[in-house]
C-alpha positions, 0 to 999 in steps of 0.5 A: 371710736368707742363712745365715752361713758357718762359720769354722774357726780352725786352726794352719797345717800339720796340724791336728785340723780337717783331717777336719772340712774334708774332711767339709764339702767332701764335703757341699758345705758352704761354710766359711771357714778362718782360719789363726792365727799359729803359736804359735811366733811369738807374743810374750807380754808377762808382767806386771805381776804383783802379789803380796801384801805379806806375801809380800815377804820372804825367810822362808817364810810359813805360814798357821797360822789364817785371820787369822794368818801365821807366818814360818819361823825357818829356811826361806828362799826362794833368791830373792824369791818374786815373781821366782821366781813370774814366772820359773817362770810364764814357763818354763811358758808358754813350754812350754805355748804352744811359744814362746820369745818371752816378755818381761817388764813393763815392755817397750819401747814398740817391743816389739809383744806379741801378748798381755799377761798381767796377774796379781794374786795374792791368796794363795800359801802353804801352811797348817799342815796342808800345804794349798797355796792359790794364788788369783789374778785374771788378765787376757789382753789383745791387743797393742793393749790390748783385754781378751780374758779375765778370770778368777779362779782358785783352786788347792789342792795338798797337801804334807807338813805342816811340810815346806818342800821339799814345800810348795815342790813343791806350790806349783810344781804349783799355779802349773803349773795356773795356767800351763796355764789361761792358755796354754789361754785364749790358745790358744782366743782367736780372732783378734787374734793378730798384734801390732797387729791390731784 
């Protein structure tokens, strides 16, 4: 049985696999190079993103006990938390993936995304001790709807107890970690990068 020819998945132009290619050629080892779509051309469809109903309010929510939440009497979100979450996630993914091509759910049927990111947020708040918890289930699908990645992720950050501004900054850090994990997963997905590919 003939040995299979290894495949090297690389971005066009200079890339870290160049040294590997040289070494394989020097040893006369056959390989197939597969150039991926440059990330600057990738179109990411973001959504739907679902947040817990208890966060659908203007007041900042603090978890004061495992089964008890408290609404702040004075601290308010400047915009709905789900809108803020989606906007910051889009900015992070744009930076992490090196693309300005982010579209939001629902998009037109004529919009051919390369990847779709779906997120179901289970928890996104701080507790009375300043511990911020972001727990979410997320999926990455190809442009044709094929499920590529499914993950459950949980992130914790620390803020000053009772400090809403510091809690908001810690929540942003947690969301940044989720964004990086999603971007890394997309970058590591071989094939299926072009819209409409099987």
